[in-house]
C-alpha positions as CSV (number, residue, x, y, z in Angstrom):
1,M,-37.3,15.7,-14.9
2,K,-33.5,15.6,-14.6
3,S,-31.2,16.5,-17.3
4,L,-28.7,14.2,-18.8
5,H,-25.9,16.3,-17.6
6,S,-27.1,16.0,-13.8
7,E,-27.6,12.3,-14.2
8,S,-24.2,11.7,-15.6
9,T,-22.7,14.0,-12.7
10,I,-24.7,12.0,-10.2
11,D,-23.3,8.6,-11.8
12,F,-19.7,10.1,-11.7
13,D,-20.0,11.1,-8.2
14,I,-21.3,7.6,-7.2
15,C,-18.3,6.1,-9.2
16,L,-16.0,8.2,-7.3
17,R,-17.6,7.4,-4.0
18,R,-17.6,3.6,-4.8
19,C,-13.9,4.0,-5.7
20,R,-13.1,5.6,-2.4
21,E,-14.9,2.7,-0.6
22,V,-12.8,0.1,-2.6
23,A,-9.6,2.0,-1.8
24,E,-10.6,2.1,2.0
25,A,-11.4,-1.8,2.1
26,E,-8.3,-2.6,0.1
27,Y,-6.0,-0.5,2.3
28,A,-7.5,-2.4,5.4
29,V,-6.7,-5.7,3.9
30,A,-3.2,-4.9,2.8
31,S,-2.4,-3.1,6.0
32,E,-3.6,-6.3,8.1
33,A,-1.6,-8.7,5.8
34,L,1.4,-6.8,6.3
35,E,0.9,-6.4,10.0
36,Q,0.4,-10.1,10.3
37,A,3.6,-10.9,8.2
38,Q,5.3,-8.4,10.6
39,T,4.0,-10.4,13.7
40,S,5.1,-13.7,12.1
41,A,8.6,-12.3,11.4
42,N,8.9,-11.2,14.9
43,A,7.8,-14.6,16.1
44,A,10.5,-16.3,14.1
45,R,13.1,-13.8,15.2
46,E,12.2,-14.8,18.8
47,K,12.5,-18.5,18.0
48,I,15.8,-18.0,16.6
49,A,16.9,-16.0,19.6
50,I,15.8,-18.8,22.1
51,L,17.6,-21.3,19.9
52,L,20.7,-19.4,20.0
53,R,20.6,-19.0,23.8
54,E,19.8,-22.5,24.2
55,M,22.6,-24.0,22.2
56,S,25.4,-25.3,24.4
57,D,29.0,-24.3,24.3
58,E,29.8,-27.8,23.0
59,S,27.6,-27.8,20.1
60,A,28.8,-24.1,19.3
61,Q,32.3,-25.4,18.9
62,N,31.0,-28.1,16.8
63,G,31.5,-26.7,13.3
64,G,30.8,-23.0,14.4
65,M,27.0,-23.8,14.1
66,K,26.0,-21.1,16.6
67,E,27.8,-18.6,14.5
68,I,26.2,-19.7,11.3
69,I,22.7,-19.5,12.6
70,S,23.6,-16.1,14.2
71,R,24.7,-14.7,11.1
72,S,21.9,-16.1,9.3
73,A,19.4,-14.8,11.7
74,D,20.9,-11.3,11.5
75,E,20.5,-11.4,7.6
76,I,16.9,-12.4,7.9
77,D,16.2,-9.9,10.5
78,Y,17.8,-7.1,8.2
79,Q,15.9,-8.3,5.3
80,M,12.5,-8.6,6.9
81,E,12.8,-5.2,8.6
82,H,13.8,-3.6,5.1
83,L,11.0,-5.4,3.3
84,L,8.2,-5.3,5.8
85,G,9.2,-2.2,7.4
86,G,9.6,-0.2,4.2
87,T,6.3,-1.6,2.8
88,L,4.4,-0.8,5.9
89,R,5.7,2.8,5.9
90,M,4.8,3.3,2.2
91,L,1.4,2.0,2.8
92,H,0.7,4.2,5.9
93,A,2.1,7.2,4.0
94,K,-0.4,6.6,1.2
95,R,-3.2,6.6,3.6
96,P,-4.2,10.3,3.5
97,R,-4.7,10.2,-0.2
98,L,-7.1,7.3,-0.4
99,G,-10.2,9.5,-0.7
100,K,-8.6,11.7,-3.4
101,F,-9.9,10.0,-6.6
102,T,-10.4,11.2,-10.0
103,I,-11.5,9.4,-13.1
104,A,-9.8,10.2,-16.3
105,L,-11.5,9.8,-19.5
106,F,-9.5,9.9,-22.8
107,G,-6.5,11.1,-20.6
108,K,-8.2,14.0,-18.8
109,S,-9.8,14.4,-15.5
110,K,-13.2,15.7,-15.0
111,Q,-12.0,19.2,-14.3
112,E,-9.6,19.0,-17.4
113,R,-12.6,18.0,-19.5
114,A,-14.7,20.7,-18.1
115,L,-12.0,23.1,-18.8
116,S,-11.6,21.8,-22.4
117,V,-15.2,22.0,-23.0
118,R,-15.4,25.8,-21.9
119,L,-12.4,26.6,-24.0
120,S,-14.0,24.8,-27.1
121,R,-17.1,26.9,-26.5
122,V,-15.1,30.1,-26.1
123,E,-13.2,29.2,-29.5
124,M,-16.5,28.5,-31.4
125,A,-18.0,31.7,-30.1
126,Q,-15.2,33.7,-31.4
127,A,-15.1,32.0,-34.8
């Protein structure tokens, strides 16, 4: 017959394993979504570049439209790279820590609780 302590340890380990599995699955979803957004941003950049190349000199003179589109494209490019590139880098930097889960109960991790219990036992034995 298993003791209550061993059953709770098994349940705790199962919970941690499940947390790791969920973290891995959610990482994959987030990574894929960000990569799709990056692909869409790159496609938009290319379309704008094609539009700028195709604009004739005559239309460029007409109100400076080519310059306006070019500046807007540069700003969009900068913002997309800053937002998506930075987010992707941060996400990939967190990848190595996905499996390092702990569960805190009452503000203490499993190791902290175990230490606290041992210290309490020592204090009670000394009393």
